LUMVEX-439396 format. One record per atom (N, C-alpha, C, O): x, y, z; residue in three letters. Coordinates in steps of 0.1 Angstrom, whole numbers, padded with zeros to 4 digits, always signed. Layout:
REM residues N
XYZALA
...
This chain:
REM residues 64
+0079-0073-0102MET
+0077-0067-0114MET
+0091-0067-0122MET
+0101-0064-0116MET
+0090-0070-0134LEU
+0102-0070-0142LEU
+0100-0060-0154LEU
+0091-0061-0162LEU
+0109-0051-0155VAL
+0109-0041-0166VAL
+0122-0043-0174VAL
+0133-0042-0169VAL
+0120-0046-0187ARG
+0132-0048-0195ARG
+0137-0035-0200ARG
+0130-0025-0200ARG
+0149-0035-0206ASP
+0155-0022-0210ASP
+0147-0015-0220ASP
+0146-0003-0220ASP
+0140-0022-0229GLU
+0132-0015-0239GLU
+0118-0011-0234GLU
+0110-0005-0242GLU
+0114-0015-0222GLU
+0101-0011-0217GLU
+0102+0001-0207GLU
+0113+0003-0201GLU
+0091+0008-0206THR
+0091+0019-0196THR
+0077+0018-0189THR
+0068+0012-0194THR
+0077+0024-0178ILE
+0065+0025-0170ILE
+0063+0040-0167ILE
+0072+0047-0162ILE
+0051+0045-0169LYS
+0048+0059-0167LYS
+0040+0060-0154LYS
+0030+0053-0153LYS
+0045+0069-0145ILE
+0038+0071-0133ILE
+0036+0086-0131ILE
+0045+0094-0132ILE
+0023+0090-0129ASN
+0020+0104-0127ASN
+0020+0107-0112ASN
+0013+0100-0104ASN
+0029+0116-0108ILE
+0031+0119-0094ILE
+0025+0133-0092ILE
+0029+0143-0099ILE
+0016+0135-0083PRO
+0010+0148-0080PRO
+0021+0158-0076PRO
+0031+0155-0070PRO
+0020+0171-0081LEU
+0030+0181-0078LEU
+0033+0183-0063LEU
+0044+0185-0059LEU
+0022+0181-0055PHE
+0025+0183-0040PHE
+0034+0173-0034PHE
+0039+0175-0023PHE
+0036+0162-0041LEU
+0046+0152-0036LEU
+0060+0154-0040LEU
+0069+0148-0035LEU
+0062+0163-0050LEU
+0076+0166-0054LEU
+0082+0176-0045LEU
+0076+0183-0038LEU
+0096+0175-0044PRO
+0103+0184-0036PRO
+0100+0199-0040PRO
+0099+0202-0051PRO
+0100+0207-0030VAL
+0098+0222-0032VAL
+0109+0227-0041VAL
+0121+0224-0039VAL
+0105+0234-0051GLY
+0115+0240-0061GLY
+0118+0231-0073GLY
+0126+0235-0081GLY
+0112+0219-0073SER
+0114+0210-0085SER
+0109+0217-0098SER
+0099+0224-0098SER
+0117+0215-0108ARG
+0114+0222-0121ARG
+0115+0211-0132ARG
+0121+0200-0130ARG
+0109+0214-0143GLU
+0110+0205-0155GLU
+0124+0203-0158GLU
+0132+0213-0159GLU
+0128+0191-0161GLY
+0142+0188-0164GLY
+0150+0184-0152GLY
+0161+0178-0154GLY
+0146+0186-0140ASP
+0153+0182-0128ASP
+0153+0167-0127ASP
+0144+0160-0132ASP
+0164+0162-0122ILE
+0165+0147-0120ILE
+0162+0145-0105ILE
+0168+0150-0096ILE
+0152+0136-0103LEU
+0148+0133-0089LEU
+0151+0119-0086LEU
+0150+0110-0095LEU
+0156+0116-0074ASP
+0159+0103-0069ASP
+0146+0098-0062ASP
+0142+0103-0052ASP
+0140+0087-0067ILE
+0128+0081-0062ILE
+0131+0067-0058ILE
+0136+0059-0066ILE
+0128+0063-0046THR
+0130+0050-0041THR
+0116+0044-0036THR
+0109+0050-0029THR
+0114+0032-0040ILE
+0102+0024-0036ILE
+0107+0011-0029ILE
+0114+0004-0036ILE
+0103+0009-0017ALA
+0108-0003-0010ALA
+0097-0010-0003ALA
+0087-0004+0001ALA
+0097-0023-0003ARG
+0087-0031+0004ARG
+0090-0031+0019ARG
+0102-0032+0023ARG
+0080-0029+0027ASP
+0082-0029+0042ASP
+0075-0041+0047ASP
+0063-0042+0050ASP
+0083-0052+0049ALA
+0078-0065+0053ALA
+0072-0064+0067ALA
+0062-0070+0070ALA
+0078-0056+0076LYS
+0073-0055+0090LYS
+0059-0049+0090LYS
+0050-0054+0097LYS
+0057-0038+0083ASP
+0044-0031+0083ASP
+0034-0040+0075ASP
+0022-0040+0079ASP
+0038-0047+0065THR
+0029-0056+0058THR
+0024-0066+0067THR
+0012-0069+0067THR
+0033-0072+0074GLU
+0028-0083+0084GLU
+0019-0078+0094GLU
+0009-0084+0098GLU
+0022-0066+0099ALA
+0013-0060+0110ALA
+0000-0057+0104ALA
-0010-0059+0111ALA
-0001-0052+0092ALA
-0014-0049+0085ALA
-0022-0062+0083ALA
-0034-0062+0085ALA
-0015-0073+0079LYS
-0022-0086+0078LYS
-0027-0091+0091LYS
-0038-0096+0091LYS
-0020-0089+0101GLU
-0024-0093+0115GLU
-0036-0085+0119GLU
-0046-0091+0125GLU
-0036-0072+0117ARG
-0048-0064+0121ARG
-0060-0068+0113ARG
-0071-0069+0118ARG
-0059-0071+0100ALA
-0070-0075+0092ALA
-0075-0089+0096ALA
-0087-0091+0097ALA
-0066-0098+0099SER
-0070-0111+0104SER
-0078-0110+0117SER
-0088-0116+0119SER
-0073-0101+0126ASN
-0080-0099+0139ASN
-0094-0093+0137ASN
-0104-0097+0144ASN
-0095-0084+0128LEU
-0108-0078+0125LEU
-0118-0088+0119LEU
-0130-0089+0123LEU
-0113-0096+0110LEU
-0121-0107+0104LEU
-0126-0117+0115LEU
-0137-0121+0115LEU
-0117-0120+0124GLU
-0121-0130+0134GLU
-0131-0124+0143GLU
-0141-0131+0147GLU
-0130-0111+0147LYS
-0140-0104+0155LYS
-0154-0104+0148LYS
-0164-0107+0154LYS
-0154-0101+0134LEU
-0166-0101+0127LEU
-0172-0115+0127LEU
-0185-0117+0128LEU
-0164-0126+0125LYS
-0169-0139+0125LYS
-0175-0143+0138LYS
-0186-0149+0139LYS
-0169-0139+0149ASN
-0174-0142+0162ASN
-0187-0134+0165ASN
-0196-0140+0171ASN
-0187-0122+0160LYS
-0199-0114+0162LYS
-0211-0120+0154LYS
-0222-0121+0160LYS
-0209-0125+0142ASN
-0219-0131+0134ASN
-0224-0144+0140ASN
-0236-0147+0140ASN
-0214-0152+0146GLU
-0218-0164+0152GLU
-0226-0162+0165GLU
-0236-0169+0167GLU
-0223-0151+0172ALA
-0231-0148+0184ALA
-0245-0144+0180ALA
-0254-0147+0187ALA
-0246-0136+0170ASN
-0259-0131+0165ASN
-0268-0143+0160ASN
-0280-0144+0162ASN
-0261-0152+0153PHE
-0268-0164+0148PHE
-0273-0173+0159PHE
-0284-0179+0157PHE
-0266-0174+0170ASP
-0271-0182+0181ASP
-0284-0177+0187ASP
-0291-0185+0193ASP
-0286-0164+0187TYR
-0298-0158+0193TYR
-0310-0159+0184TYR
-0322-0157+0188TYR
-0308-0162+0171GLU
-0320-0162+0162GLU
-0327-0175+0162GLU
-0337-0177+0155GLU
């Protein structure tokens, strides 16, 4: 994502996610980072589940 100097992005953050005691006008430090390790693990889990479903469907198809 590319945000130019003249562009802004508005994100609504629920109050329960803000630090306790946060008030209007406070400056908050917010960091968003990509987690490559967890992303890869999630892809692997999804791939394994899809493979199980395909195998299950093939097994059911063989009996019909």
